[in-house]
C-alpha positions as CSV (number, residue, x, y, z in Angstrom):
1,X,-21.0,-50.6,-21.4
2,X,-18.4,-50.9,-24.2
3,X,-19.6,-47.6,-25.6
4,X,-19.1,-45.9,-22.3
5,X,-15.7,-47.2,-21.9
6,X,-14.8,-46.0,-25.3
7,X,-16.1,-42.5,-24.6
8,X,-14.2,-42.3,-21.4
9,X,-11.0,-43.3,-23.1
10,X,-11.5,-41.1,-26.2
11,X,-9.6,-38.1,-24.8
12,X,-5.9,-38.8,-24.8
13,X,-3.1,-36.4,-24.2
14,X,-2.2,-36.0,-27.8
15,X,-5.8,-35.4,-28.9
16,X,-6.6,-32.0,-30.4
17,X,-9.9,-31.9,-28.6
18,X,-8.3,-32.2,-25.2
19,X,-5.7,-29.5,-26.0
20,X,-8.5,-27.2,-27.1
21,X,-10.5,-27.9,-23.9
22,X,-7.4,-27.1,-21.7
23,X,-6.8,-23.9,-23.7
24,X,-10.4,-22.8,-23.2
25,X,-10.2,-23.5,-19.4
26,X,-6.9,-21.6,-19.2
27,X,-8.4,-18.6,-21.0
28,X,-11.3,-18.6,-18.6
29,X,-9.1,-18.7,-15.5
30,X,-6.3,-16.4,-16.7
31,X,-8.1,-13.0,-15.9
32,X,-8.8,-14.2,-12.3
33,X,-5.2,-15.2,-11.8
34,X,-3.9,-11.9,-13.2
35,X,-6.3,-9.9,-11.1
36,X,-5.2,-11.7,-7.9
37,X,-1.5,-11.2,-8.8
38,X,-2.1,-7.4,-9.4
39,X,-4.0,-7.2,-6.1
40,X,-1.1,-8.7,-4.2
41,X,1.3,-6.3,-5.9
42,X,-1.0,-3.4,-4.8
43,X,-1.0,-4.6,-1.2
44,X,2.8,-4.8,-1.2
45,X,3.0,-1.2,-2.5
46,X,0.6,0.1,0.1
47,X,2.4,-1.8,2.9
48,X,5.7,-0.3,1.8
49,X,4.2,3.2,1.9
50,X,2.7,2.5,5.3
51,X,6.1,1.8,6.6
52,X,7.4,5.1,5.1
53,X,4.5,7.0,6.7
54,X,5.5,5.5,10.1
55,X,9.1,6.5,9.6
56,X,8.0,10.0,8.5
57,X,5.9,10.3,11.7
58,X,8.9,9.4,13.9
59,X,11.1,11.9,12.1
60,X,8.5,14.6,12.3
61,X,8.0,14.0,16.0
62,X,11.7,14.2,16.7
63,X,12.0,17.5,14.7
64,X,9.0,19.0,16.5
65,X,10.3,17.9,19.9
66,X,13.5,19.9,19.7
67,X,12.0,23.2,18.5
68,X,10.6,25.7,21.0
69,X,8.2,27.7,18.8
70,X,4.9,26.1,17.9
71,X,4.8,27.3,14.3
72,X,8.5,26.4,13.7
73,X,7.8,23.0,15.2
74,X,5.0,22.4,12.7
75,X,7.2,23.5,9.8
76,X,10.2,21.4,11.0
77,X,7.9,18.4,11.4
78,X,6.6,18.7,7.9
79,X,10.1,19.2,6.4
80,X,11.4,16.2,8.3
81,X,8.5,14.1,7.1
82,X,9.1,15.1,3.5
83,X,12.8,14.3,3.8
84,X,12.3,11.0,5.5
85,X,11.3,8.9,2.5
86,X,9.9,8.7,-1.0
87,X,6.5,10.2,-0.2
88,X,4.8,12.8,-2.4
89,X,4.8,16.1,-0.5
90,X,1.5,17.1,-2.0
91,X,-0.3,14.1,-0.5
92,X,1.3,14.5,2.9
93,X,-0.5,16.2,5.8
94,X,1.4,16.7,9.1
95,X,-0.4,18.0,12.2
96,X,1.4,18.8,15.5
97,X,-0.1,19.3,18.9
98,X,2.1,20.3,21.8
99,X,1.4,20.3,25.5
100,X,3.7,21.1,28.3
101,X,5.6,17.9,28.3
102,X,4.9,16.1,25.0
103,X,4.6,16.6,21.3
104,X,1.9,14.6,19.4
105,X,2.4,14.3,15.6
106,X,0.0,12.8,13.2
107,X,1.1,12.1,9.6
108,X,-1.6,11.4,7.0
109,X,-0.8,10.3,3.5
110,X,-3.3,9.7,0.7
111,X,-1.8,6.8,-1.2
112,X,-2.7,6.6,-4.9
113,X,-3.4,3.0,-5.6
114,X,-1.9,3.0,-9.1
115,X,-1.4,-0.6,-10.0
116,X,-3.2,-1.4,-13.2
117,X,-6.8,-2.6,-12.9
118,X,-6.8,-3.0,-9.1
119,X,-5.9,0.6,-8.4
120,X,-9.0,1.8,-10.2
121,X,-11.2,-0.7,-8.3
122,X,-9.9,0.2,-4.9
123,X,-9.3,4.0,-5.1
124,X,-6.9,6.0,-3.0
125,X,-6.1,4.8,0.5
126,X,-5.5,7.1,3.5
127,X,-2.5,6.0,5.6
128,X,-2.1,7.5,9.1
129,X,0.5,7.2,11.8
130,X,0.7,9.1,15.1
131,X,3.7,9.5,17.4
132,X,4.1,11.0,20.8
133,X,7.5,12.2,22.0
134,X,8.7,14.1,25.0
135,X,9.6,17.7,24.4
136,X,13.3,18.5,24.5
137,X,13.2,22.2,23.8
138,X,13.6,23.4,27.3
């Protein structure tokens, strides 16, 4: 029993062996911790752009609701969506459907997940928001 007690007490805080073991454990866990942090950053970036897409859809619906011509309404909706925030116009698709009373606008944005490591694992995400607004062009 004395030998077991000695072995259990061998590793003290100042021991080089214990510091080496802690370093090895840290090196093994570090990639996982970094990946989780990068994934959280990517989620935050996508959430921010989702809010921008919702804002772009509201702006596009408002622009389409006040224009009488269908083609002009679609162009106005796209222009308003582009102006509304920091979204890449090449990745933005705006579709407008008008009936007698309402305007239905759907904004789709292909979000490039570009945070290091995680973005390549996930790939691009499609964000979509739809808004219906009463026509005011009459």
